[in-house]
Each structure stands twice: as C-alpha cells, then as structure tokens.
C-alpha angles and dihedrals in degrees: 000000000000112000093000117133115241128186113193121194113215094012100151099088149002117007093352090056090048090051090051093048092049094052091046088051092051091052101258124149100242137190126173139201126213142128092266137023126244127220096274141107091235111117115257138203117202109226138150096228092189085084108080091208092059092069093072093045090054093050088049093049092046092046090053096053110019115026126077127216091258094054115101124213117234117179112215094160113132115199131195098030 
C-alpha cells in the first residue's frame, strides 16, 4: 500500500481507526471522514455519514484536495450492516 491514496469512512474510532492506523503503518497516504476528528495528524473531513448523500460529497472533496490523477477509486463501503 506504500504511497497509495486511501479514504476511510468513519475513521475516528473503533474498527475505522484501526483501518486508518493500518494503512498509515503500511505507508499509504490516508484521509478519513467522520463527524469528529481524532487525535492524529491524518487529514480529516468532517461529515455526517448517516446521510447517504454525504458519501459522494466526501469523495468529491477528497478527490479535489487529496487524490492524484493516477489514484484509482475502489469502493469497499458496506451499507446496511
């Protein structure tokens, strides 16, 4: 994952925070979205992810400031769990 761009939804605590930490450890460029930030230097987008329309806005925002042209987008988001 070295130098790959990763956007994690809900990355401020629990499993999401562990995913962020794992990608950072593996050398990825990581940004996460959630309602509140965590004590971290990882870039953060404030978003209420309970609203389904917000997901696309977060991706657009992250793409405009974080991702590079060679970064692909892969959706691993599972909803309704």
